[in-house]
C-alpha positions in Angstrom: 99.1 95.7 81.2 98.0 97.5 83.5 94.1 97.3 82.6 94.2 93.7 82.8 96.0 93.6 85.9 93.6 95.7 87.8 90.6 94.3 86.3 92.2 90.7 87.5 92.5 92.0 91.0 88.6 93.5 90.9 87.9 90.5 89.8 89.3 88.5 92.6 88.3 90.8 95.3 84.5 90.9 93.7 84.6 87.4 94.1 85.7 86.9 98.1 83.0 89.8 99.2 79.9 87.7 99.8 76.0 89.1 98.9 77.4 92.5 99.5 79.7 92.5 96.7 78.1 95.4 94.5 77.3 98.0 97.6 80.9 97.5 98.5 82.7 98.1 95.8 80.5 101.2 95.1 81.4 102.6 98.2 84.8 102.0 97.8 85.1 103.6 94.4 83.1 106.6 95.9 85.9 106.4 98.9 88.8 106.3 96.5 87.8 108.4 93.9 86.3 111.4 96.7 89.6 114.0 98.1 87.8 115.1 100.9 84.6 113.2 102.3 83.9 113.9 105.7 80.9 111.9 106.3 79.0 108.8 104.6 76.4 112.1 103.2 79.5 113.3 101.2 80.7 109.7 100.2 76.8 109.5 99.0 76.9 112.5 96.9 79.6 110.8 94.9 78.2 107.8 94.6 74.8 109.5 92.7 77.6 111.0 90.5 79.1 108.0 89.7 76.1 106.0 88.7 75.2 109.4 86.2 78.3 108.4 84.3 77.4 104.9 84.2 
């Protein structure tokens, strides 16, 4: 149930983001998964790790 609700939310949000929807979602994932990000450089490291997982 929770997974279906999350997927529905992500699809709705994704459709409203416009042309940069992929980059915006990647940045959002990095922000949500990072506990101590003090700069954009910190977030870019997280993004690289996320790309390796996918």
